[in-house]
N, CA, C, O and CB atoms as a CASP TS submission, in Angstrom:
PFRMAT TS
TARGET T0000
AUTHOR 0000-0000-0000
METHOD Language model
MODEL 1
PARENT N/A
ATOM      1  N   MET     1      13.305  -6.659   4.275  1.00  0.00           N
ATOM      2  CA  MET     1      13.961  -5.446   3.872  1.00  0.00           C
ATOM      3  C   MET     1      13.562  -4.345   4.854  1.00  0.00           C
ATOM      4  O   MET     1      12.388  -4.234   5.208  1.00  0.00           O
ATOM      5  CB  MET     1      13.596  -5.069   2.410  1.00  0.00           C
ATOM      6  N   PRO     2      14.507  -3.543   5.291  1.00  0.00           N
ATOM      7  CA  PRO     2      14.166  -2.432   6.175  1.00  0.00           C
ATOM      8  C   PRO     2      13.422  -1.334   5.409  1.00  0.00           C
ATOM      9  O   PRO     2      13.603  -1.178   4.202  1.00  0.00           O
ATOM     10  CB  PRO     2      15.436  -1.858   6.827  1.00  0.00           C
ATOM     11  N   ALA     3      12.595  -0.587   6.113  1.00  0.00           N
ATOM     12  CA  ALA     3      11.781   0.449   5.484  1.00  0.00           C
ATOM     13  C   ALA     3      12.636   1.552   4.871  1.00  0.00           C
ATOM     14  O   ALA     3      12.202   2.211   3.927  1.00  0.00           O
ATOM     15  CB  ALA     3      10.823   1.045   6.497  1.00  0.00           C
ATOM     16  N   SER     4      13.835   1.761   5.386  1.00  0.00           N
ATOM     17  CA  SER     4      14.698   2.820   4.861  1.00  0.00           C
ATOM     18  C   SER     4      15.197   2.513   3.448  1.00  0.00           C
ATOM     19  O   SER     4      15.664   3.415   2.753  1.00  0.00           O
ATOM     20  CB  SER     4      15.883   3.030   5.789  1.00  0.00           C
ATOM     21  N   VAL     5      15.106   1.275   3.022  1.00  0.00           N
ATOM     22  CA  VAL     5      15.609   0.851   1.715  1.00  0.00           C
ATOM     23  C   VAL     5      14.538   0.936   0.629  1.00  0.00           C
ATOM     24  O   VAL     5      14.863   0.950  -0.559  1.00  0.00           O
ATOM     25  CB  VAL     5      16.141  -0.569   1.799  1.00  0.00           C
ATOM     26  N   VAL     6      13.271   0.992   1.021  1.00  0.00           N
ATOM     27  CA  VAL     6      12.164   0.911   0.061  1.00  0.00           C
ATOM     28  C   VAL     6      12.238   2.013  -0.987  1.00  0.00           C
ATOM     29  O   VAL     6      12.196   1.720  -2.182  1.00  0.00           O
ATOM     30  CB  VAL     6      10.829   0.986   0.789  1.00  0.00           C
ATOM     31  N   MET     7      12.346   3.263  -0.576  1.00  0.00           N
ATOM     32  CA  MET     7      12.350   4.370  -1.537  1.00  0.00           C
ATOM     33  C   MET     7      13.628   4.386  -2.380  1.00  0.00           C
ATOM     34  O   MET     7      13.604   4.815  -3.533  1.00  0.00           O
ATOM     35  CB  MET     7      12.195   5.705  -0.804  1.00  0.00           C
ATOM     36  N   LYS     8      14.739   3.922  -1.812  1.00  0.00           N
ATOM     37  CA  LYS     8      15.976   3.836  -2.593  1.00  0.00           C
ATOM     38  C   LYS     8      15.809   2.835  -3.724  1.00  0.00           C
ATOM     39  O   LYS     8      16.233   3.088  -4.852  1.00  0.00           O
ATOM     40  CB  LYS     8      17.169   3.438  -1.696  1.00  0.00           C
ATOM     41  N   GLU     9      15.186   1.689  -3.421  1.00  0.00           N
ATOM     42  CA  GLU     9      14.944   0.685  -4.453  1.00  0.00           C
ATOM     43  C   GLU     9      13.941   1.188  -5.485  1.00  0.00           C
ATOM     44  O   GLU     9      14.069   0.894  -6.673  1.00  0.00           O
ATOM     45  CB  GLU     9      14.443  -0.615  -3.823  1.00  0.00           C
ATOM     46  N   PHE    10      12.940   1.948  -5.032  1.00  0.00           N
ATOM     47  CA  PHE    10      11.949   2.495  -5.961  1.00  0.00           C
ATOM     48  C   PHE    10      12.614   3.437  -6.953  1.00  0.00           C
ATOM     49  O   PHE    10      12.379   3.343  -8.157  1.00  0.00           O
ATOM     50  CB  PHE    10      10.832   3.230  -5.195  1.00  0.00           C
ATOM     51  N   ARG    11      13.440   4.338  -6.453  1.00  0.00           N
ATOM     52  CA  ARG    11      14.120   5.295  -7.333  1.00  0.00           C
ATOM     53  C   ARG    11      15.073   4.599  -8.303  1.00  0.00           C
ATOM     54  O   ARG    11      15.286   5.074  -9.419  1.00  0.00           O
ATOM     55  CB  ARG    11      14.889   6.319  -6.501  1.00  0.00           C
ATOM     56  N   ALA    12      15.644   3.474  -7.874  1.00  0.00           N
ATOM     57  CA  ALA    12      16.554   2.715  -8.731  1.00  0.00           C
ATOM     58  C   ALA    12      15.797   1.821  -9.710  1.00  0.00           C
ATOM     59  O   ALA    12      16.398   1.229 -10.607  1.00  0.00           O
ATOM     60  CB  ALA    12      17.493   1.870  -7.880  1.00  0.00           C
ATOM     61  N   GLY    13      14.472   1.723  -9.538  1.00  0.00           N
ATOM     62  CA  GLY    13      13.666   0.889 -10.429  1.00  0.00           C
ATOM     63  C   GLY    13      13.760  -0.582 -10.102  1.00  0.00           C
ATOM     64  O   GLY    13      13.576  -1.422 -10.983  1.00  0.00           O
ATOM     65  N   LYS    14      14.046  -0.919  -8.842  1.00  0.00           N
ATOM     66  CA  LYS    14      14.215  -2.314  -8.442  1.00  0.00           C
ATOM     67  C   LYS    14      13.216  -2.780  -7.394  1.00  0.00           C
ATOM     68  O   LYS    14      13.333  -3.894  -6.884  1.00  0.00           O
ATOM     69  CB  LYS    14      15.595  -2.519  -7.923  1.00  0.00           C
ATOM     70  N   LEU    15      12.219  -1.934  -7.060  1.00  0.00           N
ATOM     71  CA  LEU    15      11.228  -2.298  -6.057  1.00  0.00           C
ATOM     72  C   LEU    15      10.133  -3.137  -6.717  1.00  0.00           C
ATOM     73  O   LEU    15       9.530  -2.723  -7.708  1.00  0.00           O
ATOM     74  CB  LEU    15      10.626  -1.030  -5.383  1.00  0.00           C
ATOM     75  N   HIS    16       9.887  -4.307  -6.162  1.00  0.00           N
ATOM     76  CA  HIS    16       8.882  -5.224  -6.696  1.00  0.00           C
ATOM     77  C   HIS    16       7.682  -5.280  -5.773  1.00  0.00           C
ATOM     78  O   HIS    16       7.806  -5.081  -4.565  1.00  0.00           O
ATOM     79  CB  HIS    16       9.470  -6.629  -6.888  1.00  0.00           C
ATOM     80  N   SER    17       6.519  -5.550  -6.349  1.00  0.00           N
ATOM     81  CA  SER    17       5.311  -5.701  -5.550  1.00  0.00           C
ATOM     82  C   SER    17       5.057  -7.177  -5.296  1.00  0.00           C
ATOM     83  O   SER    17       5.438  -8.023  -6.105  1.00  0.00           O
ATOM     84  CB  SER    17       4.098  -5.050  -6.251  1.00  0.00           C
ATOM     85  N   GLY    18       4.425  -7.488  -4.191  1.00  0.00           N
ATOM     86  CA  GLY    18       4.071  -8.868  -3.881  1.00  0.00           C
ATOM     87  C   GLY    18       5.227  -9.673  -3.329  1.00  0.00           C
ATOM     88  O   GLY    18       6.360  -9.201  -3.237  1.00  0.00           O
ATOM     89  N   LYS    19       4.903 -10.915  -2.962  1.00  0.00           N
ATOM     90  CA  LYS    19       5.911 -11.812  -2.411  1.00  0.00           C
ATOM     91  C   LYS    19       6.598 -12.594  -3.517  1.00  0.00           C
ATOM     92  O   LYS    19       6.057 -12.775  -4.608  1.00  0.00           O
ATOM     93  CB  LYS    19       5.283 -12.770  -1.398  1.00  0.00           C
ATOM     94  N   LYS    20       7.790 -13.047  -3.212  1.00  0.00           N
ATOM     95  CA  LYS    20       8.561 -13.847  -4.156  1.00  0.00           C
ATOM     96  C   LYS    20       7.989 -15.258  -4.192  1.00  0.00           C
ATOM     97  O   LYS    20       7.932 -15.932  -3.164  1.00  0.00           O
ATOM     98  CB  LYS    20      10.069 -13.870  -3.772  1.00  0.00           C
ATOM     99  N   VAL    21       7.563 -15.709  -5.375  1.00  0.00           N
ATOM    100  CA  VAL    21       7.000 -17.036  -5.548  1.00  0.00           C
ATOM    101  C   VAL    21       7.785 -17.731  -6.648  1.00  0.00           C
ATOM    102  O   VAL    21       8.074 -17.140  -7.689  1.00  0.00           O
ATOM    103  CB  VAL    21       5.474 -16.974  -5.886  1.00  0.00           C
ATOM    104  N   LYS    22       8.119 -18.959  -6.413  1.00  0.00           N
ATOM    105  CA  LYS    22       8.923 -19.712  -7.376  1.00  0.00           C
ATOM    106  C   LYS    22       8.198 -19.802  -8.725  1.00  0.00           C
ATOM    107  O   LYS    22       7.032 -20.193  -8.787  1.00  0.00           O
ATOM    108  CB  LYS    22       9.231 -21.129  -6.833  1.00  0.00           C
ATOM    109  N   GLY    23       8.889 -19.441  -9.782  1.00  0.00           N
ATOM    110  CA  GLY    23       8.347 -19.569 -11.123  1.00  0.00           C
ATOM    111  C   GLY    23       7.492 -18.395 -11.586  1.00  0.00           C
ATOM    112  O   GLY    23       6.964 -18.431 -12.697  1.00  0.00           O
ATOM    113  N   ARG    24       7.340 -17.357 -10.768  1.00  0.00           N
ATOM    114  CA  ARG    24       6.526 -16.211 -11.163  1.00  0.00           C
ATOM    115  C   ARG    24       7.357 -14.936 -11.131  1.00  0.00           C
ATOM    116  O   ARG    24       8.215 -14.760 -10.266  1.00  0.00           O
ATOM    117  CB  ARG    24       5.301 -16.074 -10.245  1.00  0.00           C
ATOM    118  N   LYS    25       7.091 -14.052 -12.084  1.00  0.00           N
ATOM    119  CA  LYS    25       7.751 -12.752 -12.093  1.00  0.00           C
ATOM    120  C   LYS    25       6.917 -11.761 -11.304  1.00  0.00           C
ATOM    121  O   LYS    25       5.693 -11.718 -11.430  1.00  0.00           O
ATOM    122  CB  LYS    25       7.976 -12.250 -13.537  1.00  0.00           C
ATOM    123  N   ARG    26       7.584 -10.980 -10.504  1.00  0.00           N
ATOM    124  CA  ARG    26       6.902  -9.937  -9.752  1.00  0.00           C
ATOM    125  C   ARG    26       6.989  -8.638 -10.540  1.00  0.00           C
ATOM    126  O   ARG    26       7.988  -8.374 -11.209  1.00  0.00           O
ATOM    127  CB  ARG    26       7.515  -9.772  -8.328  1.00  0.00           C
ATOM    128  N   LYS    27       5.947  -7.837 -10.458  1.00  0.00           N
ATOM    129  CA  LYS    27       5.923  -6.577 -11.193  1.00  0.00           C
ATOM    130  C   LYS    27       6.730  -5.513 -10.469  1.00  0.00           C
ATOM    131  O   LYS    27       6.758  -5.467  -9.239  1.00  0.00           O
ATOM    132  CB  LYS    27       4.484  -6.101 -11.395  1.00  0.00           C
ATOM    133  N   ILE    28       7.384  -4.662 -11.242  1.00  0.00           N
ATOM    134  CA  ILE    28       8.153  -3.558 -10.686  1.00  0.00           C
ATOM    135  C   ILE    28       7.198  -2.411 -10.390  1.00  0.00           C
ATOM    136  O   ILE    28       6.336  -2.085 -11.207  1.00  0.00           O
ATOM    137  CB  ILE    28       9.286  -3.109 -11.658  1.00  0.00           C
ATOM    138  N   VAL    29       7.353  -1.803  -9.224  1.00  0.00           N
ATOM    139  CA  VAL    29       6.498  -0.708  -8.797  1.00  0.00           C
ATOM    140  C   VAL    29       6.927   0.561  -9.536  1.00  0.00           C
ATOM    141  O   VAL    29       8.094   0.949  -9.490  1.00  0.00           O
ATOM    142  CB  VAL    29       6.568  -0.510  -7.250  1.00  0.00           C
ATOM    143  N   LYS    30       5.966   1.210 -10.223  1.00  0.00           N
ATOM    144  CA  LYS    30       6.251   2.440 -10.962  1.00  0.00           C
ATOM    145  C   LYS    30       5.504   3.638 -10.397  1.00  0.00           C
ATOM    146  O   LYS    30       5.806   4.779 -10.744  1.00  0.00           O
ATOM    147  CB  LYS    30       5.896   2.265 -12.422  1.00  0.00           C
ATOM    148  N   ASN    31       4.530   3.384  -9.526  1.00  0.00           N
ATOM    149  CA  ASN    31       3.723   4.447  -8.952  1.00  0.00           C
ATOM    150  C   ASN    31       4.310   4.863  -7.601  1.00  0.00           C
ATOM    151  O   ASN    31       4.443   4.023  -6.710  1.00  0.00           O
ATOM    152  CB  ASN    31       2.250   3.995  -8.798  1.00  0.00           C
ATOM    153  N   PRO    32       4.664   6.148  -7.431  1.00  0.00           N
ATOM    154  CA  PRO    32       5.241   6.576  -6.154  1.00  0.00           C
ATOM    155  C   PRO    32       4.298   6.401  -4.968  1.00  0.00           C
ATOM    156  O   PRO    32       4.756   6.190  -3.845  1.00  0.00           O
ATOM    157  CB  PRO    32       5.653   8.015  -6.247  1.00  0.00           C
ATOM    158  N   LYS    33       2.976   6.487  -5.201  1.00  0.00           N
ATOM    159  CA  LYS    33       2.020   6.286  -4.107  1.00  0.00           C
ATOM    160  C   LYS    33       2.061   4.840  -3.627  1.00  0.00           C
ATOM    161  O   LYS    33       1.941   4.576  -2.430  1.00  0.00           O
ATOM    162  CB  LYS    33       0.590   6.661  -4.555  1.00  0.00           C
ATOM    163  N   GLN    34       2.230   3.904  -4.558  1.00  0.00           N
ATOM    164  CA  GLN    34       2.314   2.493  -4.176  1.00  0.00           C
ATOM    165  C   GLN    34       3.600   2.241  -3.397  1.00  0.00           C
ATOM    166  O   GLN    34       3.603   1.478  -2.431  1.00  0.00           O
ATOM    167  CB  GLN    34       2.251   1.581  -5.426  1.00  0.00           C
ATOM    168  N   ALA    35       4.697   2.882  -3.816  1.00  0.00           N
ATOM    169  CA  ALA    35       5.967   2.729  -3.100  1.00  0.00           C
ATOM    170  C   ALA    35       5.842   3.261  -1.674  1.00  0.00           C
ATOM    171  O   ALA    35       6.372   2.666  -0.735  1.00  0.00           O
ATOM    172  CB  ALA    35       7.106   3.462  -3.847  1.00  0.00           C
ATOM    173  N   LYS    36       5.142   4.377  -1.516  1.00  0.00           N
ATOM    174  CA  LYS    36       4.942   4.954  -0.182  1.00  0.00           C
ATOM    175  C   LYS    36       4.091   4.027   0.682  1.00  0.00           C
ATOM    176  O   LYS    36       4.339   3.890   1.880  1.00  0.00           O
ATOM    177  CB  LYS    36       4.276   6.344  -0.286  1.00  0.00           C
ATOM    178  N   ALA    37       3.080   3.383   0.068  1.00  0.00           N
ATOM    179  CA  ALA    37       2.241   2.438   0.810  1.00  0.00           C
ATOM    180  C   ALA    37       3.051   1.231   1.265  1.00  0.00           C
ATOM    181  O   ALA    37       2.857   0.734   2.374  1.00  0.00           O
ATOM    182  CB  ALA    37       1.055   1.981  -0.051  1.00  0.00           C
ATOM    183  N   ILE    38       3.951   0.761   0.422  1.00  0.00           N
ATOM    184  CA  ILE    38       4.816  -0.364   0.784  1.00  0.00           C
ATOM    185  C   ILE    38       5.731   0.042   1.940  1.00  0.00           C
ATOM    186  O   ILE    38       5.953  -0.733   2.870  1.00  0.00           O
ATOM    187  CB  ILE    38       5.656  -0.833  -0.439  1.00  0.00           C
ATOM    188  N   GLN    39       6.257   1.265   1.868  1.00  0.00           N
ATOM    189  CA  GLN    39       7.127   1.747   2.939  1.00  0.00           C
ATOM    190  C   GLN    39       6.369   1.848   4.258  1.00  0.00           C
ATOM    191  O   GLN    39       6.903   1.478   5.303  1.00  0.00           O
ATOM    192  CB  GLN    39       7.725   3.109   2.570  1.00  0.00           C
ATOM    193  N   LEU    40       5.136   2.341   4.228  1.00  0.00           N
ATOM    194  CA  LEU    40       4.331   2.419   5.447  1.00  0.00           C
ATOM    195  C   LEU    40       4.072   1.040   6.019  1.00  0.00           C
ATOM    196  O   LEU    40       4.069   0.859   7.237  1.00  0.00           O
ATOM    197  CB  LEU    40       3.007   3.125   5.171  1.00  0.00           C
ATOM    198  N   SER    41       3.857   0.071   5.154  1.00  0.00           N
ATOM    199  CA  SER    41       3.631  -1.301   5.595  1.00  0.00           C
ATOM    200  C   SER    41       4.854  -1.841   6.336  1.00  0.00           C
ATOM    201  O   SER    41       4.724  -2.484   7.377  1.00  0.00           O
ATOM    202  CB  SER    41       3.295  -2.201   4.396  1.00  0.00           C
ATOM    203  N   TYR    42       6.036  -1.575   5.793  1.00  0.00           N
ATOM    204  CA  TYR    42       7.268  -2.024   6.452  1.00  0.00           C
ATOM    205  C   TYR    42       7.481  -1.300   7.779  1.00  0.00           C
ATOM    206  O   TYR    42       7.932  -1.907   8.751  1.00  0.00           O
ATOM    207  CB  TYR    42       8.478  -1.799   5.533  1.00  0.00           C
ATOM    208  N   LEU    43       7.158   0.001   7.826  1.00  0.00           N
ATOM    209  CA  LEU    43       7.305   0.751   9.074  1.00  0.00           C
ATOM    210  C   LEU    43       6.382   0.203  10.155  1.00  0.00           C
ATOM    211  O   LEU    43       6.768   0.126  11.322  1.00  0.00           O
ATOM    212  CB  LEU    43       7.018   2.237   8.842  1.00  0.00           C
ATOM    213  N   ARG    44       5.153  -0.181   9.770  1.00  0.00           N
ATOM    214  CA  ARG    44       4.227  -0.766  10.745  1.00  0.00           C
ATOM    215  C   ARG    44       4.742  -2.115  11.234  1.00  0.00           C
ATOM    216  O   ARG    44       4.633  -2.435  12.418  1.00  0.00           O
ATOM    217  CB  ARG    44       2.823  -0.926  10.130  1.00  0.00           C
ATOM    218  N   ALA    45       5.302  -2.902  10.323  1.00  0.00           N
ATOM    219  CA  ALA    45       5.835  -4.212  10.697  1.00  0.00           C
ATOM    220  C   ALA    45       7.016  -4.074  11.657  1.00  0.00           C
ATOM    221  O   ALA    45       7.213  -4.915  12.534  1.00  0.00           O
ATOM    222  CB  ALA    45       6.263  -4.990   9.446  1.00  0.00           C
ATOM    223  N   GLU    46       7.797  -3.008  11.486  1.00  0.00           N
ATOM    224  CA  GLU    46       8.938  -2.768  12.367  1.00  0.00           C
ATOM    225  C   GLU    46       8.508  -2.136  13.692  1.00  0.00           C
ATOM    226  O   GLU    46       9.309  -2.061  14.624  1.00  0.00           O
ATOM    227  CB  GLU    46       9.958  -1.872  11.670  1.00  0.00           C
ATOM    228  N   GLY    47       7.263  -1.683  13.788  1.00  0.00           N
ATOM    229  CA  GLY    47       6.772  -1.066  15.007  1.00  0.00           C
ATOM    230  C   GLY    47       7.166   0.388  15.151  1.00  0.00           C
ATOM    231  O   GLY    47       7.088   0.943  16.247  1.00  0.00           O
ATOM    232  N   ARG    48       7.583   1.012  14.073  1.00  0.00           N
ATOM    233  CA  ARG    48       8.012   2.403  14.137  1.00  0.00           C
ATOM    234  C   ARG    48       6.844   3.377  14.036  1.00  0.00           C
ATOM    235  O   ARG    48       6.971   4.533  14.440  1.00  0.00           O
ATOM    236  CB  ARG    48       9.005   2.684  13.037  1.00  0.00           C
ATOM    237  N   ILE    49       5.694   2.923  13.495  1.00  0.00           N
ATOM    238  CA  ILE    49       4.475   3.732  13.494  1.00  0.00           C
ATOM    239  C   ILE    49       3.316   2.839  13.909  1.00  0.00           C
ATOM    240  O   ILE    49       3.408   1.613  13.851  1.00  0.00           O
ATOM    241  CB  ILE    49       4.215   4.380  12.088  1.00  0.00           C
ATOM    242  N   GLY    50       2.228   3.468  14.326  1.00  0.00           N
ATOM    243  CA  GLY    50       1.072   2.727  14.804  1.00  0.00           C
ATOM    244  C   GLY    50       0.224   2.158  13.686  1.00  0.00           C
ATOM    245  O   GLY    50       0.538   2.331  12.508  1.00  0.00           O
ATOM    246  N   PRO    51      -0.853   1.476  14.055  1.00  0.00           N
ATOM    247  CA  PRO    51      -1.743   0.894  13.046  1.00  0.00           C
ATOM    248  C   PRO    51      -2.514   1.964  12.299  1.00  0.00           C
ATOM    249  O   PRO    51      -2.528   3.129  12.697  1.00  0.00           O
ATOM    250  CB  PRO    51      -2.713  -0.082  13.693  1.00  0.00           C
ATOM    251  N   ARG    52      -3.152   1.562  11.221  1.00  0.00           N
ATOM    252  CA  ARG    52      -3.947   2.486  10.416  1.00  0.00           C
ATOM    253  C   ARG    52      -5.120   3.020  11.222  1.00  0.00           C
ATOM    254  O   ARG    52      -5.693   2.316  12.054  1.00  0.00           O
ATOM    255  CB  ARG    52      -4.450   1.797   9.139  1.00  0.00           C
ATOM    256  N   LYS    53      -5.463   4.265  10.964  1.00  0.00           N
ATOM    257  CA  LYS    53      -6.615   4.861  11.627  1.00  0.00           C
ATOM    258  C   LYS    53      -7.874   4.428  10.886  1.00  0.00           C
ATOM    259  O   LYS    53      -7.875   4.308   9.661  1.00  0.00           O
ATOM    260  CB  LYS    53      -6.498   6.418  11.676  1.00  0.00           C
ATOM    261  N   LYS    54      -8.939   4.197  11.637  1.00  0.00           N
ATOM    262  CA  LYS    54     -10.199   3.818  11.017  1.00  0.00           C
ATOM    263  C   LYS    54     -10.911   5.082  10.546  1.00  0.00           C
ATOM    264  O   LYS    54     -10.937   6.095  11.245  1.00  0.00           O
ATOM    265  CB  LYS    54     -11.091   3.007  12.005  1.00  0.00           C
ATOM    266  N   SER    55     -11.486   5.004   9.351  1.00  0.00           N
ATOM    267  CA  SER    55     -12.185   6.163   8.809  1.00  0.00           C
ATOM    268  C   SER    55     -13.558   6.299   9.446  1.00  0.00           C
ATOM    269  O   SER    55     -14.126   5.322   9.934  1.00  0.00           O
ATOM    270  CB  SER    55     -12.313   6.056   7.286  1.00  0.00           C
ATOM    271  N   LYS    56     -14.078   7.499   9.438  1.00  0.00           N
ATOM    272  CA  LYS    56     -15.383   7.774  10.039  1.00  0.00           C
ATOM    273  C   LYS    56     -16.425   7.983   8.945  1.00  0.00           C
ATOM    274  O   LYS    56     -17.194   8.943   8.992  1.00  0.00           O
ATOM    275  CB  LYS    56     -15.312   9.015  10.964  1.00  0.00           C
ATOM    276  N   LYS    57     -16.451   7.102   7.976  1.00  0.00           N
ATOM    277  CA  LYS    57     -17.427   7.209   6.905  1.00  0.00           C
ATOM    278  C   LYS    57     -18.788   6.747   7.416  1.00  0.00           C
ATOM    279  O   LYS    57     -18.887   5.849   8.252  1.00  0.00           O
ATOM    280  CB  LYS    57     -16.988   6.380   5.674  1.00  0.00           C
ATOM    281  N   SER    58     -19.828   7.379   6.894  1.00  0.00           N
ATOM    282  CA  SER    58     -21.172   6.984   7.319  1.00  0.00           C
ATOM    283  C   SER    58     -21.548   5.662   6.658  1.00  0.00           C
ATOM    284  O   SER    58     -21.101   5.348   5.556  1.00  0.00           O
ATOM    285  CB  SER    58     -22.212   8.084   6.968  1.00  0.00           C
ATOM    286  N   SER    59     -22.362   4.914   7.346  1.00  0.00           N
ATOM    287  CA  SER    59     -22.766   3.617   6.828  1.00  0.00           C
ATOM    288  C   SER    59     -24.077   3.706   6.053  1.00  0.00           C
ATOM    289  O   SER    59     -24.641   2.684   5.661  1.00  0.00           O
ATOM    290  CB  SER    59     -22.898   2.618   7.965  1.00  0.00           C
ATOM    291  N   HIS    60     -24.564   4.936   5.832  1.00  0.00           N
ATOM    292  CA  HIS    60     -25.815   5.118   5.100  1.00  0.00           C
ATOM    293  C   HIS    60     -25.566   5.022   3.604  1.00  0.00           C
ATOM    294  O   HIS    60     -24.602   5.584   3.085  1.00  0.00           O
ATOM    295  CB  HIS    60     -26.461   6.470   5.449  1.00  0.00           C
ATOM    296  N   LYS    61     -26.438   4.310   2.924  1.00  0.00           N
ATOM    297  CA  LYS    61     -26.325   4.190   1.478  1.00  0.00           C
ATOM    298  C   LYS    61     -27.325   5.119   0.821  1.00  0.00           C
ATOM    299  O   LYS    61     -28.436   5.305   1.317  1.00  0.00           O
ATOM    300  CB  LYS    61     -26.549   2.734   1.021  1.00  0.00           C
ATOM    301  N   ARG    62     -26.932   5.687  -0.274  1.00  0.00           N
ATOM    302  CA  ARG    62     -27.845   6.533  -1.034  1.00  0.00           C
ATOM    303  C   ARG    62     -28.779   5.646  -1.826  1.00  0.00           C
ATOM    304  O   ARG    62     -28.367   4.643  -2.407  1.00  0.00           O
ATOM    305  CB  ARG    62     -27.076   7.502  -1.970  1.00  0.00           C
ATOM    306  N   VAL    63     -30.016   6.022  -1.839  1.00  0.00           N
ATOM    307  CA  VAL    63     -31.008   5.274  -2.600  1.00  0.00           C
ATOM    308  C   VAL    63     -31.554   6.203  -3.661  1.00  0.00           C
ATOM    309  O   VAL    63     -32.164   7.229  -3.360  1.00  0.00           O
ATOM    310  CB  VAL    63     -32.151   4.718  -1.682  1.00  0.00           C
ATOM    311  N   SER    64     -31.327   5.830  -4.904  1.00  0.00           N
ATOM    312  CA  SER    64     -31.871   6.654  -5.976  1.00  0.00           C
ATOM    313  C   SER    64     -33.155   6.012  -6.482  1.00  0.00           C
ATOM    314  O   SER    64     -33.257   4.791  -6.595  1.00  0.00           O
ATOM    315  CB  SER    64     -30.841   6.827  -7.132  1.00  0.00           C
ATOM    316  N   GLY    65     -34.088   6.824  -6.770  1.00  0.00           N
ATOM    317  CA  GLY    65     -35.369   6.317  -7.255  1.00  0.00           C
ATOM    318  C   GLY    65     -36.429   7.401  -7.183  1.00  0.00           C
ATOM    319  O   GLY    65     -36.169   8.533  -6.775  1.00  0.00           O
ATOM    320  N   LYS    66     -37.585   7.034  -7.577  1.00  0.00           N
ATOM    321  CA  LYS    66     -38.686   8.006  -7.593  1.00  0.00           C
ATOM    322  C   LYS    66     -39.283   8.141  -6.195  1.00  0.00           C
ATOM    323  O   LYS    66     -39.427   7.166  -5.458  1.00  0.00           O
ATOM    324  CB  LYS    66     -39.782   7.581  -8.608  1.00  0.00           C
ATOM    325  N   ARG    67     -39.619   9.371  -5.861  1.00  0.00           N
ATOM    326  CA  ARG    67     -40.309   9.613  -4.607  1.00  0.00           C
ATOM    327  C   ARG    67     -41.786   9.810  -4.932  1.00  0.00           C
ATOM    328  O   ARG    67     -42.142  10.420  -5.940  1.00  0.00           O
ATOM    329  CB  ARG    67     -39.713  10.854  -3.847  1.00  0.00           C
ATOM    330  N   GLY    68     -42.595   9.306  -4.096  1.00  0.00           N
ATOM    331  CA  GLY    68     -43.984   9.535  -4.445  1.00  0.00           C
ATOM    332  C   GLY    68     -44.942   9.016  -3.535  1.00  0.00           C
ATOM    333  O   GLY    68     -46.144   9.165  -3.753  1.00  0.00           O
TER
END
């Protein structure tokens, strides 16, 4: 499906999550943020936008406990 169709299907209530598998029902997407994520995925697959940016989160973990 082209990325331009994703939001149209979402608004019509026909956008499904996941791949089509024989014998299984796919859930209908009701969250607009999830629909936008699906659209971004299709845009990346089509090469219309670049890959995801890596976050610059620190790798330090907080340690809670007594100091002494």
